[in-house]
N, CA, C and O of each residue as an XYZ file, in Angstrom:
916
protein
N    -117.558    147.317     91.561
C    -118.203    147.130     90.175
C    -119.825    146.293     89.783
O    -119.704    145.172     89.290
N    -121.167    146.781     89.978
C    -121.961    145.747     89.960
C    -121.641    144.560     88.570
O    -120.768    144.604     87.703
N    -122.279    143.972     88.709
C    -122.331    142.544     88.037
C    -122.996    143.138     86.542
O    -122.656    142.517     85.535
N    -123.812    144.169     86.392
C    -124.598    144.426     85.267
C    -123.894    145.606     84.567
O    -124.088    146.033     83.429
N    -122.873    146.111     85.685
C    -122.016    147.554     84.731
C    -120.767    147.001     84.098
O    -120.347    147.611     83.115
N    -120.032    145.815     84.561
C    -119.148    144.911     84.438
C    -119.555    144.014     82.503
O    -119.081    144.024     81.367
N    -120.479    143.507     83.121
C    -121.019    142.674     81.625
C    -121.102    144.117     80.926
O    -120.524    144.116     79.839
N    -121.435    144.831     81.131
C    -121.681    145.922     80.196
C    -120.662    146.650     79.809
O    -120.959    147.710     79.258
N    -119.556    146.403     79.930
C    -117.844    147.202     79.455
C    -117.222    146.715     78.712
O    -116.208    146.020     78.772
N    -118.046    147.201     77.672
C    -117.411    145.871     76.275
C    -115.621    146.111     76.170
O    -115.024    147.117     76.555
N    -115.158    145.180     75.692
C    -114.116    144.233     75.760
C    -113.073    145.584     74.992
O    -112.186    146.300     75.454
N    -113.724    145.468     73.598
C    -113.360    146.810     72.699
C    -112.385    147.103     73.726
O    -111.182    146.839     73.729
N    -112.999    147.616     74.486
C    -112.579    148.626     74.857
C    -111.679    148.796     75.868
O    -111.235    149.901     76.179
N    -111.497    148.162     76.197
C    -109.825    146.798     77.409
C    -109.150    146.631     76.072
O    -108.052    147.188     76.087
N    -109.445    146.020     74.851
C    -108.030    146.461     73.692
C    -107.587    147.997     73.334
O    -106.429    148.414     73.329
N    -108.816    148.770     73.025
C    -108.446    149.749     73.088
C    -106.991    150.806     74.378
O    -105.931    151.405     74.195
N    -107.839    150.477     75.512
C    -106.677    150.506     76.156
C    -105.095    150.090     76.356
O    -104.143    150.843     76.556
N    -105.111    148.752     76.248
C    -104.236    148.278     76.043
C    -103.279    148.816     74.416
O    -102.177    148.731     73.873
N    -104.666    149.381     74.234
C    -102.617    149.777     72.307
C    -102.650    150.943     72.130
O    -101.847    151.625     71.494
N    -104.132    151.456     73.002
C    -103.347    152.941     72.568
C    -102.306    153.288     73.192
O    -101.457    153.764     72.438
N    -102.042    153.251     74.173
C    -100.553    153.891     74.743
C     -99.341    153.675     73.856
O     -98.471    154.526     73.670
N     -99.363    152.498     73.341
C     -98.112    152.053     72.613
C     -98.709    152.089     71.309
O     -99.045    150.955     70.966
N     -99.035    153.208     70.224
C     -99.310    153.688     69.442
C     -98.073    154.881     69.318
O     -97.522    155.251     68.281
N     -97.755    155.488     71.098
C     -96.440    156.794     70.970
C     -94.727    155.489     70.339
O     -93.585    155.824     70.025
N     -95.211    154.434     70.391
C     -94.215    153.834     69.974
C     -93.783    152.432     67.896
O     -93.192    151.461     67.422
N     -94.790    153.660     67.635
C     -95.235    152.264     66.662
C     -93.920    152.540     65.079
O     -93.921    153.357     64.158
N     -93.203    151.674     65.361
C     -91.903    151.290     64.285
C     -90.864    151.239     65.415
O     -89.751    150.792     65.138
N     -91.158    151.707     66.818
C     -90.460    151.810     67.291
C     -89.853    149.693     68.346
O     -88.885    148.964     68.566
N     -91.848    149.858     68.633
C     -90.950    148.482     69.567
C     -91.717    147.188     68.453
O     -92.885    146.799     68.442
N     -90.274    146.654     67.388
C     -90.210    145.622     66.935
C     -90.157    144.146     67.150
O     -90.496    143.168     66.485
N     -89.399    144.411     68.767
C     -88.674    143.178     69.711
C     -90.258    142.412     69.237
O     -91.421    142.809     69.173
N     -89.550    141.131     68.966
C     -90.582    139.698     68.755
C     -90.607    139.337     69.786
O     -91.537    138.536     69.692
N     -90.108    139.263     71.368
C     -90.361    139.492     72.240
C     -91.599    139.974     73.015
O     -92.531    139.477     73.648
N     -91.149    141.186     72.651
C     -92.046    142.967     73.597
C     -93.420    142.179     72.419
O     -94.428    142.009     73.106
N     -93.582    141.857     71.407
C     -94.563    142.030     71.057
C     -96.117    140.792     71.150
O     -97.326    140.673     70.947
N     -94.557    139.950     71.737
C     -95.467    137.831     72.207
C     -96.242    139.029     73.624
O     -97.279    139.327     74.217
N     -95.344    139.206     73.546
C     -95.820    139.326     75.455
C     -96.581    140.771     75.839
O     -97.001    141.034     76.965
N     -96.665    141.593     74.752
C     -98.055    142.515     75.148
C     -99.462    141.808     74.182
O    -100.392    142.599     74.340
N     -99.822    140.880     73.462
C    -100.178    140.703     73.025
C    -100.839    139.340     73.521
O    -102.054    139.262     73.339
N    -100.113    138.093     74.212
C    -100.593    137.274     74.783
C    -100.853    137.702     76.095
O    -101.819    137.011     76.420
N    -100.532    138.527     77.172
C    -100.799    139.636     78.571
C    -102.942    140.396     77.311
O    -104.052    139.973     76.991
N    -102.635    140.827     77.273
C    -104.298    141.113     76.457
C    -104.808    139.722     76.175
O    -105.819    139.222     76.666
N    -103.996    139.177     75.341
C    -105.740    137.447     75.126
C    -105.993    137.118     76.172
O    -107.136    136.829     76.524
N    -104.922    137.085     76.957
C    -105.385    136.215     78.691
C    -106.560    137.500     79.842
O    -107.545    137.386     80.572
N    -105.678    138.575     79.379
C    -107.141    139.425     79.662
C    -108.488    139.096     79.403
O    -109.274    138.660     80.244
N    -108.755    139.338     78.110
C    -110.104    139.516     77.434
C    -110.113    137.953     77.692
O    -109.752    138.139     78.854
N    -110.197    136.781     77.630
C    -110.351    136.239     77.841
C    -110.887    135.415     79.455
O    -111.840    134.699     79.764
N    -109.939    135.865     80.040
C    -110.135    135.807     81.758
C    -111.592    136.993     81.595
O    -112.612    136.692     82.214
N    -111.585    137.695     81.136
C    -112.405    138.641     81.274
C    -114.282    138.004     81.147
O    -115.262    138.112     81.883
N    -113.956    137.183     79.468
C    -115.620    136.694     79.242
C    -115.344    136.047     79.939
O    -116.378    135.905     80.592
N    -114.260    135.155     80.576
C    -114.629    133.977     81.592
C    -115.963    134.694     82.723
O    -117.194    134.677     82.738
N    -115.141    135.133     83.364
C    -116.160    135.320     84.026
C    -117.228    136.471     84.264
O    -117.873    136.612     85.303
N    -117.339    137.562     82.719
C    -118.565    137.473     82.437
C    -119.258    136.436     82.379
O    -119.776    136.375     83.494
N    -119.694    135.340     81.625
C    -120.460    134.467     81.894
C    -120.736    134.005     83.228
O    -121.881    134.129     83.662
N    -119.846    133.496     83.922
C    -120.623    133.280     85.605
C    -121.173    134.245     85.883
O    -122.317    133.918     86.196
N    -120.972    135.909     86.011
C    -122.330    136.787     86.019
C    -122.959    137.091     85.572
O    -123.466    138.162     85.904
N    -123.363    136.465     84.597
C    -124.515    136.742     83.637
C    -125.487    135.289     84.276
O    -126.717    135.255     84.229
N    -124.786    134.389     84.739
C    -126.100    133.441     85.236
C    -126.086    133.488     86.284
O    -127.087    133.324     86.982
N    -124.748    133.770     86.779
C    -125.505    134.021     88.471
C    -126.491    135.217     88.328
O    -127.519    134.839     88.889
N    -126.685    136.535     87.825
C    -127.653    137.507     87.817
C    -129.258    136.873     86.882
O    -130.412    137.293     86.792
N    -128.753    136.079     86.514
C    -130.646    135.372     86.126
C    -130.819    133.946     87.240
O    -131.883    133.336     87.343
N    -129.648    133.610     87.959
C    -130.368    132.980     88.740
C    -131.081    133.867     90.061
O    -132.071    133.501     90.695
N    -130.264    135.171     90.288
C    -130.159    135.781     91.113
C    -132.031    135.740     91.136
O    -132.722    135.037     91.873
N    -132.335    136.366     90.467
C    -134.046    136.493     89.641
C    -134.742    135.545     89.261
O    -135.915    135.872     89.438
N    -134.644    134.064     88.629
C    -134.996    132.776     88.057
C    -135.124    132.306     89.102
O    -134.036    132.424     89.664
N    -136.269    131.508     90.151
C    -135.827    130.867     90.999
C    -135.869    129.871     89.710
O    -134.760    129.636     89.230
N    -137.194    129.136     88.962
C    -136.941    128.184     88.679
C    -135.645    127.560     87.695
O    -135.477    126.353     87.523
N    -134.823    128.577     87.125
C    -133.774    128.180     86.664
C    -132.304    128.362     87.666
O    -131.136    128.284     87.284
N    -132.749    128.590     88.856
C    -131.448    129.064     90.009
C    -131.631    127.452     89.941
O    -130.794    127.117     89.102
N    -132.181    126.482     90.314
C    -132.111    125.156     90.391
C    -131.519    124.815     89.062
O    -130.306    124.937     89.232
N    -131.720    124.488     87.953
C    -130.417    124.473     86.668
C    -129.356    124.577     87.047
O    -128.501    123.710     87.227
N    -129.319    125.921     87.238
C    -128.011    126.632     87.294
C    -126.885    125.707     88.428
O    -125.955    124.900     88.424
N    -127.421    126.198     88.979
C    -127.432    125.498     90.903
C    -126.115    123.951     89.984
O    -124.915    123.814     89.745
N    -127.179    123.306     89.835
C    -126.915    121.463     88.841
C    -125.896    122.108     88.323
O    -125.031    122.299     89.178
N    -125.529    122.681     86.904
C    -125.133    122.756     85.678
C    -123.860    123.573     86.058
O    -122.858    123.339     85.382
N    -123.785    124.321     86.860
C    -122.630    125.332     87.050
C    -121.683    124.338     87.625
O    -121.225    123.844     86.595
N    -121.214    123.849     88.423
C    -119.361    122.527     88.749
C    -119.534    122.017     87.752
O    -118.709    121.129     87.534
N    -120.705    122.251     86.527
C    -119.912    120.759     85.442
C    -118.829    121.920     84.272
O    -117.863    121.524     83.620
N    -119.570    123.909     84.311
C    -118.827    124.660     83.262
C    -117.180    125.025     83.746
O    -116.525    125.992     83.356
N    -116.837    124.203     84.482
C    -115.574    124.353     84.898
C    -115.370    126.032     84.996
O    -116.047    126.816     85.662
N    -113.847    126.422     83.832
C    -113.682    128.261     83.719
C    -114.508    128.692     82.918
O    -114.333    129.883     82.660
N    -115.886    127.912     82.082
C    -116.752    129.067     81.194
C    -114.976    128.921     80.448
O    -114.331    129.967     80.513
N    -114.576    128.240     80.082
C    -113.807    128.362     78.840
C    -113.047    127.814     77.521
O    -112.189    128.030     76.666
N    -114.421    126.591     78.222
C    -114.814    125.870     76.815
C    -115.794    126.910     75.771
O    -116.002    128.091     76.048
N    -116.303    126.267     74.615
C    -116.922    126.451     73.682
C    -118.518    126.027     74.168
O    -119.547    126.436     73.630
N    -118.426    125.095     75.335
C    -119.852    124.419     74.456
C    -120.094    125.196     76.162
O    -121.275    125.211     76.509
N    -118.898    125.916     77.363
C    -119.401    126.741     78.487
C    -120.181    127.961     77.851
O    -121.190    128.369     78.425
N    -119.637    128.702     76.398
C    -120.274    129.803     76.369
C    -121.509    129.423     75.781
O    -122.560    129.851     76.260
N    -121.501    128.723     74.869
C    -122.607    128.082     74.125
C    -123.786    128.119     74.859
O    -124.850    128.416     74.316
N    -123.657    127.697     76.688
C    -124.483    127.171     77.410
C    -125.026    128.924     78.020
O    -126.222    129.139     78.217
N    -124.218    129.757     78.194
C    -124.469    130.738     78.737
C    -125.171    131.800     77.570
O    -125.679    132.844     77.977
N    -125.171    131.500     76.211
C    -125.945    131.751     75.021
C    -127.317    131.178     74.942
O    -128.211    131.847     74.423
N    -127.506    130.217     75.327
C    -129.423    129.507     75.505
C    -129.626    129.937     76.696
O    -130.631    130.618     76.898
N    -129.128    129.775     77.286
C    -129.413    130.163     78.272
C    -130.519    132.117     78.348
O    -131.580    132.438     78.883
N    -129.665    132.751     77.654
C    -129.946    134.086     77.304
C    -130.966    134.016     76.668
O    -131.966    134.702     76.881
N    -130.834    133.124     75.752
C    -131.943    132.550     74.356
C    -133.326    133.192     75.195
O    -133.982    134.233     75.197
N    -133.308    131.354     76.167
C    -134.509    131.344     76.304
C    -135.083    132.345     77.344
O    -136.290    132.464     77.557
N    -134.288    132.925     77.857
C    -134.926    134.129     78.488
C    -135.197    135.132     77.921
O    -136.156    135.764     78.365
N    -134.426    135.695     76.666
C    -135.050    136.589     76.277
C    -134.726    137.380     75.159
O    -134.348    138.529     74.929
N    -135.179    135.733     74.180
C    -135.428    135.980     72.494
C    -133.428    135.815     71.562
O    -132.325    136.269     71.865
N    -133.908    134.999     70.506
C    -132.672    135.864     69.512
C    -132.468    137.360     68.864
O    -133.092    138.421     68.861
N    -131.450    136.937     68.411
C    -131.478    139.183     68.125
C    -131.856    138.268     66.619
O    -131.801    137.113     66.198
N    -132.252    139.598     66.180
C    -133.263    139.434     64.140
C    -131.741    140.447     63.489
O    -130.882    141.261     63.830
N    -132.195    139.735     62.482
C    -131.025    139.873     61.412
C    -130.736    141.461     61.430
O    -129.568    141.761     61.178
N    -131.311    142.145     61.597
C    -131.738    143.812     61.310
C    -130.121    144.143     62.294
O    -129.018    144.588     61.978
N    -130.851    143.559     63.812
C    -129.607    143.832     64.349
C    -128.648    143.764     64.695
O    -127.972    144.539     65.371
N    -128.269    141.953     63.894
C    -127.163    141.426     63.916
C    -126.783    142.255     62.545
O    -125.742    141.804     62.068
N    -127.109    142.897     62.092
C    -126.110    143.224     60.097
C    -125.611    144.784     61.361
O    -124.501    145.114     60.944
N    -125.974    145.750     62.600
C    -125.783    146.789     62.865
C    -124.679    146.201     63.777
O    -123.617    146.823     63.818
N    -124.822    144.940     64.601
C    -123.572    145.078     65.203
C    -121.631    144.509     64.228
O    -120.423    144.612     64.443
N    -122.861    143.777     62.881
C    -121.506    143.449     62.372
C    -120.863    144.828     61.503
O    -119.798    144.723     60.895
N    -121.396    145.704     61.521
C    -120.841    146.835     60.965
C    -120.551    148.227     62.320
O    -120.254    149.420     62.245
N    -120.846    147.222     63.529
C    -120.201    147.800     64.418
C    -118.979    147.228     64.621
O    -118.131    148.060     64.944
N    -118.551    145.999     64.541
C    -117.343    144.750     64.720
C    -116.373    145.499     63.433
O    -115.152    145.551     63.585
N    -116.931    145.982     62.353
C    -115.970    146.350     60.779
C    -115.408    147.510     61.340
O    -114.216    147.763     61.168
N    -116.377    148.467     62.195
C    -115.427    149.604     62.987
C    -114.270    149.685     63.858
O    -113.306    150.447     63.943
N    -114.819    148.289     64.698
C    -113.524    147.979     66.092
C    -111.993    147.478     65.385
O    -110.825    147.439     65.774
N    -112.790    147.101     64.031
C    -111.275    146.293     62.943
C    -110.656    147.700     62.305
O    -109.533    147.775     61.808
N    -111.580    148.779     62.412
C    -110.753    150.046     60.984
C    -110.230    150.628     62.264
O    -109.015    150.714     62.444
N    -111.434    151.184     63.503
C    -111.007    152.603     63.897
C    -110.076    151.588     65.293
O    -109.914    152.459     66.149
N    -109.657    150.707     65.674
C    -109.074    150.423     66.506
C    -108.398    149.488     66.632
O    -107.557    149.593     67.526
N    -108.414    148.436     66.005
C    -106.506    147.465     65.060
C    -106.245    148.232     64.215
O    -105.191    148.867     64.252
N    -107.119    148.368     63.256
C    -106.457    148.745     62.261
C    -105.477    150.679     62.595
O    -104.813    151.128     61.661
N    -105.555    151.322     63.644
C    -105.384    152.026     63.691
C    -104.147    152.604     65.694
O    -103.869    153.497     66.495
N    -103.893    150.686     65.171
C    -102.797    150.495     66.871
C    -101.658    150.398     66.243
O    -101.328    150.619     65.078
N    -101.065    150.017     67.229
C    -100.009    148.978     66.919
C     -99.746    148.084     65.732
O     -98.839    147.992     64.905
N    -101.101    147.344     66.005
C    -100.832    145.696     65.079
C    -101.074    146.338     63.964
O    -100.825    145.544     63.057
N    -101.416    147.319     63.540
C    -101.039    147.776     62.218
C     -99.282    147.319     61.454
O     -98.833    146.789     60.438
N     -98.915    147.781     62.402
C     -97.299    147.216     62.189
C     -96.802    145.885     62.809
O     -96.009    145.168     62.198
N     -97.093    145.697     63.547
C     -97.149    143.995     64.262
C     -97.835    143.019     63.182
O     -97.359    142.318     62.289
N     -99.157    143.261     63.631
C     -99.813    142.544     62.483
C    -100.546    142.378     61.082
O    -101.532    141.689     60.820
N     -99.591    143.415     60.039
C    -100.118    143.615     59.162
C    -100.242    142.414     57.888
O    -100.193    142.249     56.669
N    -100.314    142.168     58.368
C    -100.588    140.245     57.160
C    -102.205    139.990     57.481
O    -103.099    140.234     56.671
N    -102.374    139.534     58.622
C    -103.326    139.039     59.263
C    -104.389    140.018     59.490
O    -105.537    139.574     59.463
N    -104.207    141.396     59.732
C    -105.267    142.467     59.591
C    -105.680    142.761     58.016
O    -106.666    143.304     57.516
N    -104.653    142.246     57.533
C    -105.452    142.919     55.634
C    -106.147    141.601     54.991
O    -107.124    141.587     54.242
N    -105.351    140.431     55.503
C    -106.556    138.788     55.498
C    -107.844    138.831     56.315
O    -108.831    138.167     56.000
N    -107.797    139.621     57.359
C    -108.816    138.934     58.361
C    -110.510    140.356     57.525
O    -110.709    141.482     57.981
N    -111.114    139.883     56.659
C    -112.002    140.420     56.067
C    -114.079    140.161     56.092
O    -115.029    139.637     55.509
N    -113.631    141.068     57.335
C    -115.508    141.145     58.926
C    -116.312    140.383     58.010
O    -116.506    139.197     58.278
N    -116.764    140.837     57.062
C    -118.262    140.608     56.822
C    -118.290    139.044     55.821
O    -119.259    138.416     55.395
N    -116.810    138.777     55.689
C    -116.678    137.402     55.268
C    -117.085    136.399     56.434
O    -118.056    135.649     56.527
N    -115.854    136.674     57.421
C    -115.520    135.635     58.292
C    -116.424    135.382     59.629
O    -116.203    134.650     60.593
N    -117.473    136.211     59.354
C    -117.836    136.652     59.997
C    -119.161    137.311     59.620
O    -119.447    138.488     59.844
N    -119.982    136.342     58.980
C    -121.427    136.838     58.009
C    -122.329    136.468     59.533
O    -122.019    135.822     60.534
N    -123.623    137.257     59.115
C    -124.361    136.967     60.240
C    -125.317    135.961     60.177
O    -126.231    135.769     60.979
N    -124.998    135.209     58.981
C    -125.353    133.555     59.593
C    -125.067    132.380     59.333
O    -125.562    131.412     58.756
N    -123.104    132.980     60.511
C    -122.580    132.020     61.152
C    -122.882    132.213     63.143
O    -122.534    131.507     64.090
N    -123.553    133.313     63.067
C    -123.520    133.452     65.146
C    -124.816    133.743     65.433
O    -125.747    134.115     64.718
N    -124.721    133.505     66.636
C    -126.136    133.779     67.655
C    -127.693    133.500     66.673
O    -128.460    134.374     66.269
N    -127.808    132.033     66.487
C    -128.716    131.767     65.974
C    -129.006    130.820     66.501
O    -129.531    131.207     67.545
N    -129.028    129.113     66.469
C    -129.240    128.382     66.994
C    -127.899    127.536     67.866
O    -127.979    126.429     68.400
N    -126.903    128.283     67.818
C    -125.575    128.581     68.623
C    -125.218    130.113     68.777
O    -125.524    131.170     68.225
N    -124.530    129.748     69.662
C    -123.378    131.150     69.777
C    -122.917    131.285     68.392
O    -123.339    132.202     67.689
N    -121.686    130.027     67.766
C    -121.453    130.024     66.660
C    -121.578    129.004     65.862
O    -121.607    127.846     66.278
N    -121.663    129.322     64.654
C    -121.476    127.998     63.664
C    -120.184    127.492     63.524
O    -119.215    127.451     64.282
N    -120.404    127.091     62.308
C    -118.658    126.814     61.336
C    -118.558    128.332     60.808
O    -119.183    129.298     61.245
N    -117.622    128.307     59.763
C    -116.312    127.639     60.763
C    -116.031    128.516     62.076
O    -114.920    128.073     62.369
N    -116.214    129.114     62.687
C    -115.757    129.757     63.728
C    -115.892    129.607     64.587
O    -115.597    130.682     65.110
N    -116.346    128.570     65.763
C    -116.299    127.970     66.793
C    -115.849    125.736     66.375
O    -115.465    124.760     67.019
N    -116.157    125.987     65.289
C    -114.930    124.530     65.071
C    -113.647    124.710     64.612
O    -112.755    123.863     64.656
N    -113.572    125.744     64.204
C    -111.799    126.278     63.770
C    -111.465    127.389     64.362
O    -110.462    127.288     65.069
N    -112.075    128.653     64.308
C    -111.191    129.657     65.217
C    -111.523    129.470     66.698
O    -110.497    129.140     67.291
N    -112.425    129.546     67.396
C    -112.830    129.339     69.020
C    -111.832    128.335     69.315
O    -110.975    128.600     70.158
N    -111.835    126.905     68.566
C    -110.988    126.059     68.932
C    -109.281    126.032     68.801
O    -108.543    125.583     69.679
N    -108.767    126.691     67.337
C    -107.798    128.114     67.914
C    -107.248    128.739     69.193
O    -106.112    128.827     69.660
N    -108.506    129.157     69.609
C    -108.221    130.299     70.085
C    -108.254    129.118     71.960
O    -107.455    129.324     72.874
N    -109.105    128.285     71.991
C    -108.836    127.559     73.039
C    -107.488    126.936     73.238
O    -106.567    127.145     74.027
N    -107.666    126.189     72.358
C    -105.676    125.467     72.223
C    -104.880    126.919     72.737
O    -104.273    126.533     73.736
N    -104.606    128.242     72.582
C    -103.882    129.174     72.886
C    -103.965    129.161     73.486
O    -102.988    128.842     74.164
N    -105.248    129.481     74.173
C    -105.600    129.986     75.529
C    -105.060    128.830     76.348
O    -104.203    129.456     76.971
N    -104.999    128.087     76.609
C    -104.818    126.957     77.045
C    -103.249    126.611     77.460
O    -102.866    126.436     78.617
N    -102.408    126.549     76.250
C    -100.842    126.985     76.351
C    -100.728    127.802     77.087
O    -100.249    127.559     78.194
N    -101.320    129.660     76.562
C    -100.945    130.200     77.584
C    -100.764    130.164     79.236
O     -99.757    130.095     79.941
N    -102.422    130.254     79.597
C    -102.261    130.176     80.710
C    -102.025    128.885     81.467
O    -102.488    128.678     82.589
N    -101.354    128.118     80.856
C    -100.528    126.892     81.411
C     -99.537    126.628     81.550
O     -99.001    125.629     82.029
N     -98.963    128.057     80.883
C     -97.159    127.716     80.439
C     -96.503    127.289     79.883
O     -95.303    127.438     80.115
N     -97.051    126.386     78.653
C     -97.330    125.125     78.401
C     -95.090    125.383     77.698
O     -94.200    124.533     77.741
N     -95.042    126.295     77.375
C     -93.934    126.539     76.178
C     -92.869    126.250     76.902
O     -91.918    125.684     76.364
N     -92.839    126.641     78.459
C     -91.635    126.717     79.080
C     -91.328    125.203     79.765
O     -90.335    124.941     80.445
N     -92.522    124.186     79.389
C     -91.092    122.561     79.446
C     -91.330    121.247     78.025
O     -91.077    120.066     77.789
N     -91.840    122.191     77.530
C     -91.949    121.456     75.971
C     -90.127    121.025     75.690
O     -89.658    120.020     75.158
N     -89.261    122.508     76.423
C     -87.536    121.556     75.501
C     -87.763    121.739     74.434
O     -88.521    122.474     73.802
N     -86.639    120.596     74.102
C     -85.841    120.548     71.948
C     -87.802    120.212     71.301
O     -88.024    120.275     70.092
N     -89.159    119.837     72.473
C     -90.104    119.991     71.331
C     -90.167    121.143     70.315
O     -90.543    121.135     69.143
N     -89.595    122.346     71.252
C     -90.119    123.462     70.744
C     -88.754    124.138     70.273
O     -87.654    124.256     70.812
N     -89.257    124.517     69.098
C     -87.557    124.929     68.130
C     -88.114    126.476     67.756
O     -89.277    126.860     67.632
N     -86.617    127.356     67.599
C     -86.967    128.640     67.340
C     -88.414    128.509     66.960
O     -89.380    128.508     67.723
N     -88.394    128.353     65.124
C     -89.182    128.326     63.999
C     -90.458    128.160     65.338
O     -91.045    129.085     65.898
N     -90.606    126.747     65.569
C     -91.838    126.711     66.489
C     -92.226    127.504     67.000
O     -93.448    127.599     66.879
N     -91.813    128.159     67.535
C     -91.512    129.433     69.140
C     -92.528    130.317     67.720
O     -93.701    130.688     67.677
N     -91.410    130.383     66.733
C     -92.416    132.004     65.842
C     -94.089    131.423     65.653
O     -95.105    131.991     66.053
N     -93.985    130.112     64.914
C     -95.762    130.301     65.108
C     -95.689    130.312     65.453
O     -94.601    130.883     65.537
N     -96.330    129.831     67.246
C     -96.976    129.761     68.133
C     -97.161    131.103     68.152
O     -98.374    131.265     68.284
N     -96.445    132.479     68.074
C     -96.509    133.251     68.698
C     -97.388    134.294     67.834
O     -98.146    135.227     68.098
N     -96.838    133.580     66.508
C     -97.203    134.317     65.138
C     -98.814    134.189     64.907
O     -99.439    134.441     63.877
N     -99.367    133.669     66.317
C    -101.280    133.190     66.519
C    -102.219    133.895     65.250
O    -101.797    134.686     64.406
N    -103.555    133.386     65.374
C    -104.515    134.534     65.060
C    -104.472    135.985     65.915
O    -105.561    136.531     65.738
N    -103.816    136.607     66.569
C    -104.367    137.287     67.302
C    -105.246    138.353     67.216
O    -105.810    138.717     68.248
N    -105.452    138.888     66.222
C    -106.099    140.093     65.638
C    -107.407    139.263     65.131
O    -108.456    139.906     65.138
N    -107.465    137.910     64.692
C    -108.616    137.484     64.584
C    -109.667    136.754     65.875
O    -110.843    136.409     65.994
N    -108.231    136.783     66.824
C    -109.127    136.006     68.393
C    -110.137    137.201     68.868
O    -111.253    137.252     69.384
N    -109.005    138.276     68.353
C    -109.551    139.245     69.513
C    -111.133    140.431     68.933
O    -111.830    141.281     69.487
N    -111.047    139.719     67.360
C    -112.592    140.214     67.266
C    -113.451    139.099     67.759
O    -114.405    139.240     68.525
N    -112.952    137.788     67.164
C    -113.701    137.217     67.867
C    -114.644    137.109     69.258
O    -115.797    136.680     69.295
N    -113.881    137.594     70.350
C    -114.287    137.576     71.538
C    -115.237    138.881     71.329
O    -116.455    138.900     71.509
N    -114.373    140.033     70.885
C    -115.635    141.418     70.942
C    -117.084    140.877     70.406
O    -118.207    141.059     70.875
N    -116.608    140.066     69.127
C    -118.655    139.702     68.508
C    -118.968    138.720     69.680
O    -120.163    138.857     69.942
N    -118.511    137.975     70.333
C    -118.970    136.845     71.457
C    -119.473    138.119     72.200
O    -120.681    138.253     72.396
N    -118.579    139.059     72.619
C    -119.097    139.956     73.756
C    -120.383    140.311     73.246
O    -121.421    139.777     73.638
N    -120.315    141.431     72.157
C    -121.064    141.744     72.033
C    -122.192    141.245     71.955
O    -123.085    141.873     72.524
N    -122.622    139.756     71.123
C    -123.607    139.159     71.186
C    -124.233    138.755     73.025
O    -125.367    138.775     73.504
N    -123.343    138.535     73.422
C    -124.007    138.387     75.233
C    -124.610    140.201     76.313
O    -125.397    140.579     77.181
N    -123.592    140.669     75.452
C    -124.330    142.087     75.980
C    -125.536    142.285     76.022
O    -126.358    142.244     76.937
N    -125.656    142.755     73.762
C    -126.779    142.895     73.621
C    -128.460    141.706     74.170
O    -129.561    142.156     74.486
N    -128.062    140.232     74.103
C    -129.070    139.625     74.943
C    -129.340    139.643     76.766
O    -130.433    139.405     77.280
N    -127.837    140.044     77.675
C    -127.997    140.552     78.017
C    -129.053    141.684     79.213
O    -129.366    141.669     80.404
N    -129.284    142.520     78.066
C    -129.360    143.654     78.122
C    -131.161    143.805     78.247
O    -131.750    144.584     78.997
N    -131.741    142.902     77.363
C    -132.950    142.724     77.068
C    -133.249    141.802     78.431
O    -134.155    142.243     79.139
N    -132.760    140.879     78.770
C    -132.813    140.111     80.196
C    -133.319    141.013     81.326
O    -134.410    141.151     81.880
N    -131.962    141.643     81.473
C    -131.811    142.618     82.426
C    -132.979    142.789     82.662
O    -133.558    142.031     83.440
N    -133.902    144.281     81.784
C    -134.830    145.005     81.493
C    -136.453    144.209     81.568
O    -137.535    144.633     81.974
N    -136.049    142.917     80.995
C    -137.093    142.633     81.747
C    -137.471    141.679     83.287
O    -138.539    141.237     83.710
N    -136.627    141.648     83.617
C    -136.429    141.293     84.932
C    -136.355    142.113     86.062
O    -136.287    141.819     87.255
N    -136.380    143.118     85.525
C    -136.531    144.930     86.611
C    -138.195    144.895     85.845
O    -139.145    144.821     86.624
N    -138.373    144.929     84.897
C    -139.879    144.847     84.547
C    -140.954    143.747     85.508
O    -142.018    143.885     86.111
N    -140.162    142.818     85.294
C    -141.139    142.031     86.734
C    -140.619    142.191     88.491
O    -140.670    141.720     89.627
N    -140.228    143.012     87.806
C    -139.543    142.833     90.318
C    -140.121    144.180     90.909
O    -139.912    144.640     92.032
N    -141.252    144.945     89.430
C    -141.513    146.706     90.006
C    -143.090    146.139     90.741
O    -143.815    146.935     91.338
């Protein structure tokens, strides 16, 4: 798969492909261990995909913009796996510098798409059984109001300092299998609290970030094509 095809493959489609087969078992797969396994596996797949997309976006820009290439080669090693918020924001600002910001009208359209994602994918999946309270309390137009993202930075408060921070902590916890060696420090109630993490909110936040990247990348890619003609 070429970079462009990979970058423009929506994360929402990966979520749908994972959750859809489980619809057959609604009300039957209520086992806590099974729920956490599926959600954690999907979560890690999505965070990993976003990290790879970040690298591919910058690589594509550096391939065609020789002036930027020097900055990319200098800064790339500092970004690690592109899992931290500062790295995600670095990709965003690079896209803005090459293609401009997203106007409010388009942001409103993306917000509607995000609400459709919640209503038509999350709400219609087994998550309705597994995460009823979180889905009920997840107010898209409040938490993800357009003034809170794709402005001067990728995410504004509270999306960057609360939601993404908790996402990042859980990403590291899962990636490094922290729970397996915490022994007595993790009692059953604590493990349940960890397992009941805000998956629906995190999935939605990742999908929003993905929408922003895809929207801006497509503009930059089209500009690169024009320059290459």
